[in-house]
C-alpha positions in Angstrom: -64.7 16.1 62.9 -60.6 16.4 62.5 -59.0 14.6 59.3 -55.4 14.5 58.9 -53.9 14.6 55.2 -50.4 14.4 54.1 -50.4 16.9 50.6 -48.1 18.0 48.7 -47.1 21.2 47.3 -48.1 21.9 43.3 -47.5 25.3 43.5 -45.9 28.3 45.4 -45.6 31.8 44.4 -45.1 34.9 46.5 -48.8 35.0 47.1 -50.3 31.8 46.1 -49.9 28.1 47.7 -51.7 24.9 46.0 -52.0 21.5 47.8 -52.2 18.4 46.1 -53.9 15.4 48.0 -56.4 13.1 48.7 -58.8 14.8 50.9 -61.7 13.3 52.6 -64.8 13.6 50.4 -66.9 14.1 53.5 -65.1 17.1 54.3 -65.1 18.3 50.9 -68.8 18.6 50.6 -68.9 20.4 53.9 -65.5 22.6 53.1 -65.1 23.9 56.3 -61.3 24.8 57.1 -57.7 23.4 56.6 -54.8 24.5 58.2 -50.8 23.4 57.7 -49.8 21.7 60.6 -46.0 21.2 59.9 -43.5 20.4 56.9 -43.1 16.7 56.5 -39.2 15.8 56.3 -37.9 13.7 53.3 -37.8 10.4 54.7 -40.8 10.7 56.6 -43.4 8.2 56.0 -46.6 9.8 57.4 -49.1 7.0 58.7 -52.7 8.8 57.4 -55.9 6.9 58.8 -58.0 5.9 55.7 -61.1 8.2 55.5 -63.1 6.2 53.5 -63.9 7.6 50.4 -61.6 10.8 48.7 -61.1 12.9 46.1 -58.0 13.7 44.5 -57.3 17.5 43.8 -55.1 20.9 44.0 -56.9 23.0 46.3 -55.4 26.9 47.2 -54.5 27.4 50.9 -54.5 30.6 52.3 -52.4 32.6 53.7 -49.8 32.3 51.6 -47.8 34.7 54.1 -48.0 31.9 57.0 -45.8 29.4 55.2 -43.3 31.6 52.7 -40.8 29.0 53.0 -42.8 25.9 51.4 -41.7 25.0 48.2 -43.1 23.1 45.4 -42.8 19.6 46.2 -42.9 19.7 49.8 -44.9 17.6 51.7 -47.0 19.0 54.7 -49.4 18.0 57.4 -52.9 19.2 56.9 -55.5 19.4 59.5 -59.2 19.9 57.6 -61.8 20.8 60.2 
């Protein structure tokens, strides 16, 4: 099962990246994996599907080196598996 989520970068250091979003509760209970698919354009309207219950939280993302140009405030599309 895949969930597509819009997340916002809330922490971006050389070694650490944190993403904030309304994460699908079903996925949170399983906590499998997440992958940043792409950075969203600043004027892009992200049309996410409703996944029922969600939980707002900041989650760490690794590897930070995969997305070295992300900055605090950037929006990204995340695939949660």
